[in-house]
C-alpha positions as CSV (number, residue, x, y, z in Angstrom):
1,M,0.0,0.0,0.1
2,K,1.3,3.3,-1.0
3,T,1.5,6.1,1.7
4,A,1.8,9.8,1.6
5,V,2.9,12.0,4.3
6,I,1.9,15.7,3.8
7,Q,3.8,18.4,5.6
8,Q,2.5,21.6,4.6
9,P,1.5,24.7,6.8
10,P,-2.2,26.1,6.8
11,V,-3.0,29.2,5.4
12,F,-2.6,31.7,8.4
13,L,-5.7,32.6,10.0
14,D,-7.9,31.3,6.9
15,L,-9.9,28.1,7.8
16,E,-11.7,28.0,4.4
17,R,-8.2,28.4,2.2
18,S,-6.5,26.1,4.6
19,M,-9.0,23.2,4.1
20,A,-9.2,24.0,0.4
21,R,-5.3,23.4,0.6
22,A,-5.6,20.1,2.4
23,V,-8.1,18.8,0.0
24,E,-5.8,19.7,-2.9
25,L,-3.0,18.0,-1.5
26,V,-5.0,14.8,-0.5
27,A,-6.2,14.6,-4.2
28,E,-2.7,15.1,-5.6
29,A,-1.5,12.4,-3.3
30,A,-4.4,10.1,-4.4
31,R,-3.4,10.8,-8.0
32,Q,-0.1,9.5,-7.2
33,G,-1.5,6.4,-6.1
34,A,-1.6,6.9,-2.3
35,K,-4.3,4.9,-0.3
36,L,-3.5,6.4,3.0
37,V,-2.5,10.2,3.5
38,V,-1.4,11.6,6.8
39,F,-0.8,15.0,8.1
40,P,1.5,14.4,11.2
41,E,1.5,17.5,12.8
42,A,-2.3,17.6,12.8
């Protein structure tokens, strides 16, 4: 199983843009074949 670890900061004081960024990052990891995606700082 392919796993992705994402270490990207949130958008400072902007929940909506932070969530959009997280969704984009998870989608990119999935396109590259990841079946499990983790954000270790979360």
